[in-house]
Phi, psi and omega in degrees: 000128181284157186297143181270120180290142180233140179239134176258125181251118184226171182152155186288164181310133176078011183277352176105019180300315184294320179299315180295318181297316179300320181297315180296318182289328184278343183293143180277072181260358177069010180254146173263133185238131173269130181249130175250121183259139179285331180197157173253137180190186183301324188277000179266183187307136181307136184294339183292342177259009178251128177235116183293137189244317183220177176287352192269020178059031173256132183238128181272131182257166189300332181261022177085005176281161180248142181228132178233150178258144176274083171265325174265182184296143179304318183303313181297320181296315180296317180297319180296318179298315182297319181297314181296324179293315180301320183278359179077016180274338180225143178241117174203154182256337183207170182234137170240128178253118177262118182272164176290160181300338183258007188280150171267118183290348184306303181299327178296314180297320183296331180306326184286344182254330191273333184259117185300319181297319179294316181296333179284340184251330189239153175236119179288120184273307182191165173248124181249129181244132175258141180231134179273115185301325185288319185251000187302313183301315182293319179297320179293325177294316193268330191237122178294329180302319181295321180291321179296321180299324176293316183299328183276345194291144168263335180213136181240129175248130178255119182260166174061029181291341179288349181267359181232164179284164179301322181294317181296318180296316181300317181296319180295316181296321180297316180296316181297321182296327178289330180282322183213090183286347186269351181261121175298147179247146177212137176274140182231148177248119177051039175071012181279095184228140175296138181303329181296344179265358182245319185252153177055046179276342180055040179294336180254010180279118185296339184271359180282162180294157180281113185272087170243133180305118184299329180291327179297318180291317183301315182313308185273336181299327184307329183277354191234026186294342182277001180263152174293326178228146182258137169256128180263125187273094179297327188250348182274123183244039176267002176289135179305324183297335182269338184288320183229100177282143178358068174073347182283326176054059173263135178269142177274111172251008180273119176261072185292142178280339175270118183221164177234153167212159186238143173244133177226141174202147176263001175270143182286158176270147167278114188303316183295317180297315183297319181298318179298312183295313181298320178301316181293318181296318181293323178299316185278312189255003185316311182299335181265351180270110184280298177223143173213148191202151178193159168248124189244142174262107185252141175296139173090004175218146178270004182249153175291147174249127183254131177224154173200164180202164174228122182051233185276000184262125184225140178221155175220162189208149173281129179263200180291167177290152172293132182287156177298131178082354180282137178288122179278121177206156177262141174225126178229139176239135178239132178234123183197182183259116178046047178283141179283087187310312185295321180295316180296312183296320180296316180300316183291322181298326181290351180268356180288146179293000000 
């Protein structure tokens, strides 16, 4: 049986998760989707499309989708779904997990890696975060859960942008980009999103390209051309380019605890040293490391090495060969809560050959 793709849908209360989910479920894509709900409440899927089917918290939906609530542990629910699918008792092609507005998506994501049975049946495709343009800034100011949801995202959808001015939207997008430069952002109206932007994003696929917005890198690189390797300052905003955006001029007064930074170098890594350092960093700072990902230039191989992690879980894979004439360089992005940027960068730098 091929692995069942799973998508985690997260976002703060009222950000439009349910609207987006309904849109995905209502679309005529001919796929059956199992939905796992973190809780049932007013903000969840309308009860009129839910018909309780068994004692097992499986709910058959009007378009043939299956819905389960996580009252019990997610792991048990996923295993039960996989078993029923194998036995031909349930038919579905993929799973969407909608978390509560206050949830930290980290433990949900980790379930797919830590539990062997789950890992044998499911493939975590991506984490999608919705942000409410009208209340987003305040939620990011007040709630760490909202900031963590941004840090974990592979794709960010901003809803209710019609309720704010262009300047307010721009300021919110700018702030989010500093927290997580690797997740593309898109404004959406009433959950109207192409399915291709929600499903099969391969955000957790180690072989995909490293998605860091190239403009984000360019912006800060300009200041560092005299270095052998550039450090991109995700959180330092003393660069003139960050102080005044195209005439909009927003100053960052948000001292967000979720920040990102990038390490780049054209010198190869010593594999053993890098493994030791990354292991030590993950051991110490793992709970604060939300997502980290990289394409690495390693001594002793003609292939790119792709690595990524969530919290304390880290994996790496051999990627494609370096193309003829391609500049070999490592790029790593770290997104976390109050990470000691200088210590991490210094540690990683010591692993270069």
